[in-house]
C-alpha positions in Angstrom: 120.4 -154.5 90.5 119.8 -158.0 89.2 120.5 -159.3 85.7 117.6 -161.7 85.3 116.1 -162.2 81.9 112.6 -162.6 83.2 109.6 -163.0 80.8 106.2 -161.7 81.9 104.0 -163.0 83.4 106.3 -164.4 86.1 105.2 -167.5 87.9 106.5 -170.0 90.4 107.3 -173.6 89.3 107.5 -176.3 91.9 110.0 -179.2 91.6 108.8 -182.3 93.3 109.0 -186.1 92.8 108.0 -189.3 94.3 111.7 -190.0 94.7 111.9 -187.3 97.4 110.6 -189.9 99.9 112.3 -192.8 101.6 111.2 -195.8 103.6 112.5 -195.0 107.1 112.2 -197.1 110.3 109.1 -196.4 112.6 109.8 -193.5 114.9 112.7 -192.1 112.8 113.1 -188.4 113.7 113.4 -187.2 110.0 109.8 -186.3 108.9 110.0 -187.8 105.5 106.2 -187.8 105.0 106.3 -184.0 104.7 107.3 -184.0 101.1 104.2 -185.7 99.8 102.0 -183.8 102.3 103.3 -180.4 101.2 102.4 -181.1 97.6 99.0 -182.3 98.5 98.3 -179.3 100.7 99.4 -176.8 98.1 96.9 -178.4 95.7 94.2 -178.7 98.3 94.5 -175.1 99.5 94.5 -173.9 95.9 97.9 -172.2 96.3 99.4 -174.0 93.3 97.6 -175.7 90.4 98.6 -179.2 89.1 100.4 -177.8 86.1 102.9 -176.0 88.2 104.5 -179.2 89.5 107.2 -181.0 87.6 109.7 -183.8 88.3 113.2 -182.4 88.0 114.8 -185.8 87.1 118.2 -186.8 88.4 121.3 -184.7 88.7 124.1 -185.5 86.3 127.3 -186.9 87.7 129.3 -184.0 86.2 127.3 -181.5 88.2 127.8 -183.5 91.4 131.6 -183.6 90.8 131.9 -179.9 90.5 131.2 -179.8 94.3 131.9 -183.3 95.8 135.0 -185.3 95.6 135.1 -188.3 93.3 136.0 -190.6 96.1 133.0 -189.5 98.3 130.5 -189.5 95.4 131.6 -192.9 94.1 131.3 -194.4 97.6 127.8 -192.9 97.9 126.8 -194.1 94.5 128.1 -197.6 95.1 126.7 -197.9 98.7 130.2 -198.1 100.2 129.9 -195.6 103.0 131.3 -196.9 106.3 129.0 -197.6 109.2 130.4 -194.5 110.9 129.6 -192.4 107.9 126.0 -193.8 107.7 125.5 -192.9 111.4 126.6 -189.3 110.7 124.1 -189.1 107.9 121.3 -190.4 110.0 119.7 -192.1 107.0 119.8 -195.7 105.8 122.3 -196.4 102.9 120.1 -197.7 100.1 119.8 -197.2 96.3 116.7 -195.2 97.1 118.8 -192.7 99.1 121.1 -192.2 96.2 118.2 -191.5 93.9 116.6 -189.2 96.4 119.8 -187.2 96.8 120.3 -186.8 93.0 116.7 -185.9 92.5 116.6 -183.3 95.3 119.8 -181.7 93.9 118.3 -181.7 90.4 115.3 -179.9 92.0 117.4 -177.0 93.2 119.4 -176.9 90.0 116.3 -176.8 87.9 114.7 -174.2 90.2 117.8 -172.0 89.6 117.2 -172.3 85.9 113.5 -171.4 86.3 114.5 -168.5 88.5 116.8 -167.1 85.8 113.9 -167.1 83.3 110.9 -166.4 85.6 112.3 -164.6 88.7 111.7 -167.5 91.1 112.1 -171.2 91.3 110.8 -173.5 94.1 112.1 -176.9 95.2 109.8 -178.9 97.5 112.9 -180.4 99.0 116.6 -179.5 99.2 118.4 -177.3 101.6 120.9 -180.1 102.4 123.5 -177.7 103.7 125.3 -180.1 106.0 126.8 -182.0 103.1 130.5 -181.2 102.7 132.7 -181.9 99.6 133.9 -185.1 101.0 131.3 -186.2 103.5 127.6 -186.1 104.4 126.1 -185.3 107.8 122.8 -184.4 109.4 120.4 -186.0 106.9 122.4 -184.4 104.0 124.1 -186.5 101.4 124.7 -184.1 98.5 124.7 -180.3 98.9 122.0 -179.2 96.4 122.6 -175.5 96.8 126.3 -175.8 96.2 125.7 -178.0 93.2 123.3 -175.5 91.7 125.5 -172.5 92.4 128.5 -174.2 90.8 126.4 -175.1 87.8 125.4 -171.4 87.3 129.0 -170.2 87.7 130.4 -172.9 85.4 127.9 -172.1 82.6 128.3 -168.3 83.0 124.7 -167.9 84.2 125.6 -165.9 87.3 128.4 -163.6 88.2 128.0 -163.3 92.0 125.8 -165.6 94.1 124.4 -165.0 97.5 123.3 -167.9 99.7 120.8 -166.7 102.3 120.6 -169.6 104.8 118.0 -169.1 107.5 117.7 -172.7 108.7 118.1 -172.8 112.5 121.3 -174.8 112.0 124.4 -173.3 110.5 125.0 -174.1 106.8 128.4 -175.6 107.6 128.8 -177.7 104.5 128.0 -174.9 102.2 130.4 -172.5 104.0 133.2 -175.1 103.8 132.6 -175.8 100.1 132.8 -172.1 99.1 135.4 -171.0 101.6 137.8 -170.1 98.8 135.2 -169.1 96.1 134.7 -165.3 96.1 131.9 -165.6 93.6 129.7 -167.3 96.2 128.9 -165.3 99.4 127.5 -167.5 102.2 125.3 -165.9 104.8 124.0 -168.1 107.7 121.7 -166.8 110.5 121.2 -169.7 113.0 121.0 -170.6 116.6 124.5 -170.4 118.1 124.4 -173.1 120.7 123.0 -175.8 118.5 124.0 -178.4 115.9 126.6 -178.5 114.4 128.7 -178.2 117.6 131.8 -177.4 115.5 130.9 -174.5 113.2 132.5 -173.6 110.0 133.1 -169.9 109.0 130.6 -168.6 106.5 131.3 -165.2 104.8 128.8 -163.9 107.3 127.5 -165.8 110.3 124.9 -164.4 112.7 124.7 -166.7 115.7 121.4 -166.2 117.6 120.8 -166.6 121.3 118.5 -169.5 122.2 114.8 -168.8 122.6 114.8 -165.7 120.3 111.3 -164.6 119.4 109.7 -163.0 116.4 110.4 -159.3 117.1 114.1 -159.7 117.8 114.7 -162.2 115.1 113.0 -160.1 112.4 114.8 -156.9 113.6 118.2 -158.7 113.1 117.2 -159.9 109.7 116.0 -156.4 108.7 119.2 -154.9 109.9 121.4 -157.4 108.2 120.1 -158.4 104.8 119.5 -155.1 102.9 123.1 -153.8 103.7 124.4 -157.3 102.7 122.7 -157.1 99.3 124.1 -153.6 98.8 127.6 -154.9 99.7 127.7 -158.2 97.8 125.7 -157.0 94.7 124.6 -160.5 93.8 122.9 -161.3 90.6 121.5 -164.6 91.9 120.2 -165.7 95.4 119.7 -169.1 96.9 117.2 -169.0 99.8 117.4 -171.9 102.3 114.0 -171.5 104.1 114.2 -174.0 106.9 111.2 -173.9 109.3 113.1 -175.4 112.2 113.1 -171.8 113.6 109.7 -172.5 115.0 109.1 -172.6 118.8 107.5 -176.0 118.3 110.6 -177.5 116.7 112.3 -180.3 118.6 115.8 -179.5 117.3 115.6 -175.8 116.8 115.9 -174.0 120.2 114.5 -170.7 118.8 110.9 -169.5 119.4 109.4 -168.1 116.3 105.7 -168.3 115.7 104.2 -169.4 112.3 103.4 -165.8 111.7 107.0 -164.7 112.4 108.3 -167.4 110.1 106.0 -166.3 107.3 107.1 -162.6 107.9 110.7 -163.8 107.5 109.8 -165.3 104.1 107.9 -162.2 103.1 110.9 -160.1 103.8 113.5 -162.2 102.1 111.5 -163.0 99.0 110.0 -159.5 98.9 113.5 -158.0 98.7 114.4 -160.4 95.8 111.2 -159.5 94.0 111.6 -155.8 94.6 115.2 -155.8 93.3 114.5 -158.2 90.5 116.9 -160.7 91.8 116.3 -164.3 90.6 115.9 -166.5 93.6 115.8 -170.3 94.0 114.1 -171.5 97.2 114.8 -174.8 98.9 113.0 -176.1 102.0 115.6 -177.0 104.6 114.8 -178.5 108.0 111.7 -178.7 110.1 111.2 -181.1 113.1 108.1 -180.0 115.0 106.3 -182.7 117.0 103.2 -182.2 114.9 103.7 -182.9 111.3 101.0 -180.4 110.5 103.1 -177.6 111.9 106.0 -178.5 109.6 103.8 -178.8 106.5 101.9 -175.5 107.2 105.1 -173.6 107.7 106.7 -174.9 104.5 103.4 -174.3 102.5 103.5 -170.7 103.8 106.9 -170.1 102.2 105.5 -171.2 98.8 102.3 -169.2 99.3 104.4 -166.1 99.8 106.2 -166.8 96.5 102.9 -167.1 94.8 101.6 -163.9 96.3 104.6 -162.0 95.0 105.1 -163.5 91.6 101.6 -164.5 90.7 100.6 -167.4 88.6 100.5 -168.4 84.9 100.8 -171.8 83.4 104.2 -173.2 84.1 106.2 -173.6 80.8 108.9 -176.3 80.5 112.5 -175.2 80.3 114.5 -176.0 77.2 116.8 -179.0 77.7 120.4 -178.2 78.6 123.0 -178.7 76.0 124.0 -182.0 77.6 121.1 -183.9 79.2 123.1 -187.1 80.0 122.7 -188.3 83.5 124.9 -190.9 84.9 122.3 -191.8 87.5 119.6 -192.2 84.9 121.4 -195.1 83.3 122.9 -196.7 86.4 120.2 -196.6 89.1 
């Protein structure tokens, strides 16, 4: 079904960077510490060896501008967002935020390139699906999945992309960006009566009742995704694996257990593996009271990928034809 040019043995590679973190005020509800802790836990548990981690660098401006308007990107870059825009973001406007956004987007873009070669690519950040072409919202500045999908299409590396967004919040920014792009099919399965209050129209939306538990959630996913793959016939998948579906999540309003969340990942990634569909995985949200619950759930996603694709030393990708990065010289 897929057209991946995978070389054996297949292996996950994990994009991560010190630039994924920010200095946030005490008590801020965004759990920024999870990015470092996930990397540490994957190493400590023996799920991933040190050689599988790499820094993806910074996304090139030309890649950003395939998705975001020049006006919006330049105001982000130059720290000229209005106070109202900064409030909608929920993150402080700093040079570090610009670097973080570019690096996280590069992580998903490079994960897509790894997936084309190796079957799977993993970003220990990303999933910033509330970023629209002309604005950012909900902790999302740049839309990493949209940037990576546009990159694949622009370079002729994919014919038909499927975005599987299982964050508890609708992928409204991604849906809006690709509303008129038939080569990208957006699928969002999310809590219906939850943020964002004003929903966009994905190519397929499954709005879930609040309090949904493992059995009903997984049954819906099992009934939806295989027919969707048959219908869309993608040759590339982006998987937004938010863990804010957990019952412990402060912002989620669903009631999945950690075991149910892992079974979700096993099903989605298992289908991609079985059908030889290259898949790029980004983390998405997670806002449980205990940071350990967030970290454990995200680590389980990556553990599932390792169980499916196995491990071999992670080889570097060849450099793209144009490695220039606006951000690398400016920031």
